[in-house]
C-alpha positions as CSV (number, residue, x, y, z in Angstrom):
1,G,18.9,4.7,24.1
2,W,19.5,7.9,22.1
3,L,16.4,10.1,22.4
4,S,14.5,7.2,24.0
5,F,13.0,6.6,27.4
6,P,15.0,4.3,29.6
7,G,13.4,1.1,30.6
8,V,11.1,0.7,27.6
9,S,11.0,-3.0,27.0
10,D,9.7,-3.0,23.4
11,W,11.7,-2.3,20.2
12,A,10.6,1.3,20.0
13,S,10.1,4.3,22.4
14,A,8.7,7.7,22.2
15,P,11.5,10.4,22.0
16,N,12.5,11.8,25.4
17,D,13.3,15.3,24.0
18,L,10.8,16.7,21.5
19,E,12.9,19.7,20.7
20,E,15.9,17.7,19.9
21,M,14.0,15.2,17.8
22,A,12.3,18.0,15.8
23,E,15.7,19.5,15.1
24,N,17.1,16.2,13.9
25,I,14.1,15.4,11.7
26,S,14.3,18.9,10.0
27,Y,18.0,18.6,9.5
28,L,17.5,15.2,7.9
29,L,14.7,16.5,5.6
30,R,16.8,19.6,4.6
31,Y,19.7,17.3,3.8
32,L,17.6,15.1,1.6
33,C,15.4,17.6,-0.1
34,E,18.0,20.5,-0.4
35,E,21.5,19.1,-0.4
36,Q,20.8,15.9,-2.1
37,E,17.9,17.4,-4.2
38,Y,15.7,14.3,-3.8
39,T,12.2,14.8,-5.3
40,C,10.7,11.5,-4.0
41,V,10.5,12.6,-0.4
42,K,6.8,13.6,-0.1
43,G,5.5,12.9,3.3
44,L,6.5,12.2,7.0
45,I,5.2,9.9,9.6
46,L,6.7,10.3,12.9
47,Q,6.5,6.7,14.3
48,N,5.7,3.3,13.3
49,E,2.4,2.0,14.8
50,P,2.4,4.5,17.7
51,S,-0.9,3.0,19.0
52,Y,1.2,0.5,20.9
53,S,4.9,1.6,20.2
54,F,4.8,5.2,21.4
55,Q,5.9,4.2,24.8
56,T,7.1,6.8,27.5
57,A,8.5,5.9,30.9
58,E,7.0,2.7,32.6
59,G,6.0,1.5,29.1
60,K,3.0,3.7,28.9
61,V,1.6,5.0,25.6
62,D,0.8,8.7,26.0
63,F,-1.5,10.1,23.4
64,D,-1.3,13.7,24.5
65,Y,2.5,13.5,24.3
66,Y,2.2,12.0,20.8
67,V,0.1,15.0,19.8
68,E,2.6,17.5,21.3
69,Y,5.4,15.6,19.2
70,Y,3.5,16.2,16.0
71,R,3.1,19.9,16.8
72,K,6.7,20.4,17.7
73,V,7.8,18.9,14.5
74,K,5.3,20.9,12.5
75,A,6.5,24.2,14.0
76,R,10.0,23.1,13.2
77,L,9.1,22.4,9.6
78,D,7.4,25.8,9.4
79,Q,10.5,27.4,10.8
80,E,12.8,25.8,8.2
81,G,10.3,26.4,5.3
82,L,9.7,22.8,4.7
83,S,6.0,22.7,5.3
84,E,5.2,23.3,1.7
85,K,7.4,20.3,0.6
86,I,6.7,17.8,3.2
87,L,3.1,16.5,4.0
88,L,2.6,15.5,7.7
89,I,0.7,12.2,7.8
90,G,-1.1,11.0,10.9
91,S,-2.2,8.0,12.9
92,D,-0.2,5.0,11.4
93,D,-2.2,2.9,13.8
94,A,-2.1,-0.9,13.9
95,Q,-5.7,-1.9,13.3
96,N,-6.8,0.5,16.1
97,L,-9.8,2.5,15.0
98,P,-10.0,4.6,18.2
99,W,-6.4,5.7,17.7
100,F,-7.1,6.7,14.2
101,Q,-10.2,8.7,15.3
102,R,-8.4,10.5,18.1
103,S,-5.4,11.2,15.7
104,Y,-7.8,12.7,13.2
105,T,-9.6,14.9,15.7
106,A,-6.4,16.1,17.3
107,L,-4.2,16.6,14.3
108,K,-6.4,17.2,11.4
109,D,-5.3,21.0,11.3
110,I,-1.6,19.9,10.6
111,C,-1.9,16.7,8.9
112,G,-2.6,16.4,5.2
113,A,-3.5,12.8,5.2
114,F,-4.1,9.8,7.5
115,E,-3.3,6.1,7.2
116,S,-3.5,2.8,9.1
117,H,-2.0,-0.7,8.9
118,N,-3.7,-4.1,8.8
119,Y,-2.5,-7.6,8.9
120,A,-5.9,-9.3,9.8
121,W,-7.1,-11.1,6.8
122,S,-6.3,-14.1,4.4
123,Y,-6.8,-14.5,0.7
124,D,-9.4,-17.2,1.1
125,A,-11.7,-15.4,3.5
126,P,-15.3,-15.7,2.3
127,A,-16.0,-12.0,2.6
128,L,-12.6,-10.5,2.0
129,D,-14.0,-7.8,-0.1
130,L,-16.4,-6.6,2.6
131,L,-13.8,-6.9,5.3
132,V,-11.4,-4.6,3.4
133,Q,-14.2,-2.1,2.3
134,D,-15.6,-1.8,5.9
135,F,-12.1,-1.2,7.3
136,V,-11.5,1.6,4.7
137,K,-15.1,3.1,4.8
138,E,-15.0,3.5,8.7
139,R,-11.9,5.7,8.3
140,V,-12.9,7.6,5.1
141,E,-16.2,8.4,6.6
142,Y,-14.7,9.5,9.9
143,A,-12.1,11.7,8.2
144,P,-13.9,12.9,5.0
145,D,-11.7,15.9,4.4
146,R,-8.4,14.1,4.4
147,P,-7.1,11.3,2.1
148,F,-6.9,7.9,3.7
149,F,-4.4,5.2,2.5
150,F,-3.2,1.9,3.7
151,G,0.3,2.7,5.0
152,E,1.2,-0.9,5.6
153,F,-0.5,-4.2,4.9
154,G,0.0,-7.9,4.6
155,D,-2.0,-11.0,5.6
156,G,-2.9,-12.8,8.7
157,S,-0.3,-15.5,8.3
158,N,2.3,-13.6,10.2
159,Q,4.4,-15.5,12.4
160,G,5.6,-12.8,14.8
161,A,7.1,-9.8,13.1
162,Y,9.7,-11.5,11.0
163,S,8.0,-14.1,8.9
164,A,4.7,-15.2,7.3
165,G,3.5,-18.6,6.4
166,S,2.0,-17.5,3.1
167,V,4.9,-15.5,1.8
168,D,6.0,-17.8,-1.0
169,T,2.5,-18.8,-2.1
170,Y,0.6,-17.7,-5.2
171,G,-2.5,-17.0,-3.1
172,R,-0.7,-14.2,-1.3
173,G,-0.5,-12.4,-4.7
174,I,-4.3,-12.7,-5.2
175,Y,-4.8,-11.4,-1.6
176,I,-2.9,-8.2,-2.1
177,A,-4.5,-7.7,-5.5
178,S,-8.0,-8.0,-4.0
179,V,-7.1,-5.8,-0.9
180,A,-5.8,-3.1,-3.3
181,V,-8.9,-3.2,-5.5
182,N,-11.3,-3.3,-2.7
183,A,-9.5,-0.5,-0.8
184,F,-9.8,1.6,-3.9
185,K,-13.5,0.8,-4.3
186,A,-14.1,2.0,-0.6
187,G,-12.3,5.3,-1.0
188,A,-8.7,4.7,-0.3
189,T,-6.1,6.8,-2.3
190,G,-3.2,4.3,-2.2
191,L,-1.6,1.5,-0.4
192,S,1.9,0.3,0.6
193,Y,2.7,-3.3,0.8
194,W,5.2,-4.2,3.6
195,P,8.0,-4.8,2.9
196,L,9.5,-4.4,-0.6
197,H,12.2,-6.9,0.0
198,D,13.6,-9.2,2.6
199,V,16.0,-7.3,4.9
200,Y,18.1,-8.2,7.9
201,Y,17.0,-6.1,11.0
202,Y,20.1,-7.5,12.9
203,M,22.5,-10.4,12.5
204,G,21.0,-13.0,14.9
205,N,20.9,-16.5,15.9
206,P,18.7,-18.5,13.6
207,D,17.2,-20.0,16.7
208,D,16.4,-16.7,18.5
209,G,12.6,-16.9,17.6
210,N,12.9,-13.9,15.2
211,N,13.9,-15.7,12.1
212,G,17.6,-14.9,12.9
213,G,16.8,-11.2,12.4
214,L,15.7,-11.6,8.7
215,M,12.4,-9.8,7.9
216,S,11.3,-12.4,5.3
217,M,8.0,-11.3,4.1
218,G,9.2,-9.1,1.0
219,L,8.1,-9.1,-2.6
220,M,11.7,-10.3,-3.2
221,G,13.3,-13.1,-1.2
222,Y,16.8,-12.5,0.3
223,P,19.5,-13.5,-2.1
224,E,20.6,-17.1,-2.4
225,D,23.9,-17.5,-4.2
226,G,23.9,-13.8,-4.9
227,Q,20.5,-13.7,-6.7
228,W,17.3,-12.3,-5.4
229,R,14.2,-14.4,-5.6
230,Y,11.1,-13.1,-7.1
231,R,8.0,-14.1,-5.1
232,P,4.5,-14.4,-6.7
233,T,3.5,-11.3,-4.8
234,Y,6.1,-9.4,-6.8
235,Y,4.2,-9.8,-10.1
236,A,0.9,-9.0,-8.6
237,W,2.1,-5.8,-6.9
238,G,4.2,-4.8,-10.0
239,L,1.1,-4.8,-12.2
240,L,-0.8,-2.9,-9.6
241,C,1.9,-0.2,-9.2
242,N,2.7,0.1,-12.9
243,Y,-1.0,0.6,-14.0
244,A,-2.5,2.6,-11.3
245,P,-1.0,6.1,-12.2
246,M,-0.5,8.7,-9.5
247,G,-3.4,11.2,-9.4
248,A,-5.9,9.0,-11.1
249,Q,-9.6,9.4,-10.7
250,I,-11.1,6.1,-9.2
251,Y,-14.4,4.6,-10.4
252,D,-16.1,1.7,-8.6
253,I,-17.3,-1.2,-10.8
254,T,-20.3,-3.1,-9.4
255,G,-22.2,-6.0,-10.8
256,E,-23.9,-9.3,-10.1
257,N,-20.9,-11.5,-9.6
258,G,-21.7,-13.4,-6.4
259,S,-19.0,-11.4,-4.5
260,V,-16.2,-13.3,-6.3
261,I,-15.1,-10.7,-8.7
262,D,-13.5,-7.4,-7.6
263,A,-13.2,-4.6,-10.2
264,V,-12.3,-1.0,-10.2
265,A,-11.3,1.5,-13.0
266,L,-8.8,4.3,-12.8
267,K,-8.6,7.3,-15.1
268,S,-5.2,9.0,-15.4
269,R,-4.8,12.7,-15.6
270,E,-4.2,12.5,-19.3
271,G,-7.4,10.7,-19.7
272,R,-6.1,7.1,-20.1
273,W,-7.7,4.2,-18.5
274,S,-6.7,1.1,-16.4
275,I,-9.3,-1.6,-15.3
276,F,-8.4,-4.2,-12.5
277,C,-10.4,-7.3,-12.3
278,V,-9.7,-9.9,-9.7
279,N,-11.3,-13.4,-9.6
280,R,-11.2,-14.8,-6.1
281,S,-13.1,-18.0,-6.9
282,A,-11.9,-21.5,-7.6
283,A,-13.6,-21.5,-11.0
284,S,-13.0,-19.5,-14.2
285,Q,-15.4,-16.5,-14.7
286,A,-16.8,-14.8,-17.8
287,V,-17.1,-11.1,-17.1
288,Q,-18.5,-8.2,-19.1
289,I,-17.1,-4.8,-18.2
290,Q,-19.6,-2.3,-19.3
291,A,-17.5,0.9,-20.3
292,D,-19.5,3.1,-22.7
293,G,-17.5,6.2,-21.7
294,L,-14.2,4.5,-23.3
295,G,-15.6,4.5,-26.9
296,N,-14.5,1.7,-29.0
297,Q,-10.9,1.6,-27.8
298,A,-8.8,-1.5,-27.8
299,M,-7.3,-2.3,-24.4
300,C,-4.1,-4.1,-23.8
301,S,-4.5,-6.9,-21.2
302,Y,-2.1,-8.4,-18.7
303,L,-2.8,-11.4,-16.7
304,Y,-1.6,-12.7,-13.4
305,S,-2.5,-16.3,-13.0
306,E,-0.7,-19.4,-11.4
307,N,-0.2,-21.2,-14.8
308,T,1.4,-18.0,-16.5
309,L,3.5,-16.7,-13.6
310,P,6.9,-15.5,-14.6
311,V,10.1,-16.4,-12.6
312,D,12.7,-14.0,-13.9
313,G,11.5,-10.7,-12.4
314,N,10.1,-9.4,-15.6
315,L,6.3,-8.6,-15.2
316,P,3.8,-10.6,-17.3
317,Q,3.9,-9.7,-20.9
318,P,0.9,-8.3,-22.6
319,G,-1.8,-10.7,-23.9
320,E,-4.2,-10.1,-26.8
321,D,-5.9,-6.6,-27.0
322,V,-9.4,-6.8,-25.9
323,L,-12.0,-4.8,-28.0
324,P,-15.6,-3.9,-26.7
325,A,-18.8,-5.5,-28.0
326,Q,-21.8,-3.3,-27.8
327,G,-19.8,-1.1,-25.1
328,A,-18.7,-4.0,-23.0
329,Y,-15.3,-5.6,-22.7
330,P,-15.6,-9.5,-22.5
331,L,-13.0,-11.2,-20.1
332,S,-12.4,-14.6,-19.3
333,L,-10.7,-14.8,-16.0
334,P,-9.0,-18.1,-14.8
335,A,-9.7,-19.3,-11.3
336,Y,-7.8,-17.1,-8.8
337,S,-6.4,-14.6,-11.1
338,M,-6.2,-10.9,-11.9
339,M,-6.5,-9.2,-15.3
340,V,-5.5,-5.6,-16.1
341,L,-6.8,-3.8,-19.1
342,T,-5.0,-0.5,-19.9
343,N,-4.5,1.9,-22.6
344,L,-1.8,3.8,-20.8
345,P,1.0,4.9,-23.0
346,E,4.2,2.9,-23.1
347,A,6.0,5.4,-20.8
348,Y,3.9,4.1,-17.8
349,R,4.8,0.5,-18.6
350,Y,7.5,-1.8,-17.2
351,M,10.7,-1.9,-19.0
352,P,12.2,-5.3,-18.8
353,G,15.4,-5.9,-17.0
354,P,17.1,-7.6,-14.0
355,A,16.1,-5.2,-11.4
356,V,12.7,-4.5,-9.7
357,S,10.1,-2.3,-11.5
358,Q,10.1,1.3,-10.6
359,E,8.7,2.0,-7.2
360,T,5.5,4.0,-7.3
361,P,5.0,6.0,-4.1
362,S,1.5,6.5,-2.6
363,D,-0.2,9.7,-4.0
364,Y,-2.3,11.6,-1.7
365,S,-4.3,13.4,-4.3
366,N,-6.4,10.6,-5.8
367,T,-10.1,11.0,-5.6
368,N,-12.9,8.6,-5.7
369,D,-16.1,8.5,-7.8
370,D,-18.8,6.0,-8.0
371,G,-19.3,4.5,-11.7
372,Q,-20.8,1.7,-13.4
C-alpha cells in the first residue's frame, strides 16, 4: 500500500502523495545516472497503461490528477538538474486513442515523446499491414511535433496478462517483424516488444489462473534444467534490433506486391543501409528492391525462415551477398520469412555467444522520409 490509494482492487494504483513520489523518482534517477553513472537511462514513463491503471479512491481513473503527477515530477527533475538527461514520455495508453490525444494536448509542453501499447492483432490477419499503419498514423498525425513509438506490443493470443497461445510459434516471429516494419513505414521511431524474457511476478500456485505468477511471453523461455530457451521471436527481434541502428533515417518502400510484402529501408548516421523485407504470404515471392541511391554496393543478407531457424541463441548467419542488377536487388523470399540486407559495419553486428544479443533501446530521434 505504499504511496497508493487504499481500496484499489487492480494491481496498480495512482500515488497518493505526488510530492513524495516525485522525490523518490528523482532520488532513483540521481542514483542511477550520477552515482552508478549509467548512460542507458534515457527516458521516464510514470505508470504502465494509466488509461485504466491510474486509479484513485473508489477505483476511478482521474486524468487531471495524472497530468498533475507529470507536472510534479517535471518540476522535481528541473530542481535536481535532471531534465537535460531524462526525457519525459507521455501516454503509455493501452490501445486507447482518446487517452493518447488528451495526454498529448495536456503534456506536450513537458513530454519529449509519446507512445502507446497494442496487443490487438495476429500474424495471419489479412490486412495486418494496414491495421498497424493506421494505428501509428492516427497518433503521428495527431502529435506531429513529437516522436511516437510502440512502447509495448505483442499479439492477440494473450490469455490474461501472463501467457499467450502463440508464444512458442514461428508465426509470432513473423508477426513482430511485420509490425515493426509497418510501424516504421507509418512514421514510428521505434518499438519495444514485451517482454524480453519470461519472469516470475510472484511465486504463485500453478492453478491460480495467472500461470503460477510466471509471465511467459518473452523472447526467451524461463530456464529448464538451468538453460534459457530461445523462442522463434528471439531470432526475428534480434535481427531487427541489430540492423536498425539508433538515429537512422527511415525510408518507406512501396510496390505492387499484393499487400503481402512489407519493406522499409533505414540509413544510419554514417550513411550505411539496412533493408527489411517481410513476406507474409504462404508462397515464396520474388522481389526486386529498386535502390539506385546505394550505387553498386554488395549487401550482406540474413534470413529468418522456419527451415533455417537457429536453436542455440546465435542469430542467423549471413547468407550470400546480394548484388544489384540495373539498380535493383533481386530477392527470393520463402513463404512466411524476413530477409535483411545490410552494409552496416561489423561493429553493429551480433557477436556469437551464449547470452542474448545486445539490447537496443528505443531511440527518439529517428525521422521518417518517403522513398521508392
